[in-house]
C-alpha positions, 0 to 999 in steps of 0.5 A, spaced: 203 178 707 201 174 701 208 171 701 207 168 708 200 165 705 204 162 699 209 160 704 204 156 708 200 154 702 206 151 699 210 148 705 205 146 711 205 139 709 212 138 709 213 142 715 207 138 718 211 131 716 217 134 720 213 136 726 210 129 726 217 125 726 220 130 731 214 129 736 215 121 735 209 120 731 204 124 735 200 128 730 196 132 735 202 135 738 205 136 731 199 140 729 200 144 735 207 145 735 207 147 727 201 152 729 205 155 734 211 156 729 207 159 724 204 164 728 211 166 731 213 166 724 208 171 722 210 176 727 217 176 724 216 175 717 219 181 715 226 179 718 226 171 716 222 171 709 229 170 706 230 164 709 223 161 712 224 154 711 231 154 715 227 158 720 221 154 721 225 147 721 230 150 727 223 152 730 220 146 730 226 142 732 226 147 738 219 146 739 219 139 739 225 139 744 221 143 749 215 139 749 219 133 751 222 137 756 215 139 759 213 132 758 219 128 761 217 131 768 211 126 768 212 119 767 210 115 761 207 108 760 211 104 755 208 102 748 211 096 748 205 092 749 201 095 743 200 090 738 204 091 731 199 091 725 199 085 722 197 087 715 200 084 708 200 086 701 200 094 699 198 096 706 206 094 708 208 101 706 204 104 711 206 099 716 213 100 715 212 108 715 209 106 722 215 102 724 220 108 723 216 113 726 215 108 732 223 107 732 224 114 732 220 116 738 224 111 742 230 116 740 233 121 745 230 128 742 236 131 739 238 124 736 231 124 733 232 131 730 238 130 727 236 124 723 229 127 721 233 133 719 238 129 715 234 124 712 227 126 711 228 133 710 235 132 706 239 137 710 246 137 709 250 136 716 252 144 716 245 146 715 242 141 720 248 144 725 245 151 724 238 149 725 240 145 731 245 150 734 250 145 734 257 143 731 258 139 725 261 134 729 255 133 734 251 132 727 256 127 725 256 123 732 249 123 733 247 121 726 252 115 727 249 113 733 242 114 731 242 110 725 246 104 729 240 105 734 235 105 729 238 099 726 238 096 733 230 098 734 228 095 727 232 089 727 234 087 720 227 090 717 228 093 710 224 100 710 221 103 704 219 110 705 216 114 699 
């Protein structure tokens, strides 16, 4: 299973970033769902090794959605009272990235998944639809609504992401 080990070594950081964004900035949850996805992939490796990246991203989106469904049964305390970091200078990029993650966390899970897969993972509309098991029209409408909501949540703030 050397090819599985190579896949994990090469793609785990990118997949962790995707999981982090899908989990609304909860690094612990992102690590947990990525670990679960990779464990499941190991057992299915012979069947999925021709397109492991697509399988992993779809599995991450589903795992994040399932996590939110489980958590939605418990009331959550809003983070509106949390202070926004007041850093300036070269740290601004970190603050900008945090703002994006916080705004993504406030979106419905399907909308968040569409935006993460489309813009952070650079998947096409068709690939995003396949990963989420929905139609291209759904991806288009969720993208439009999601971008409008992100603009609303972030105001006119310009974000640079590297």
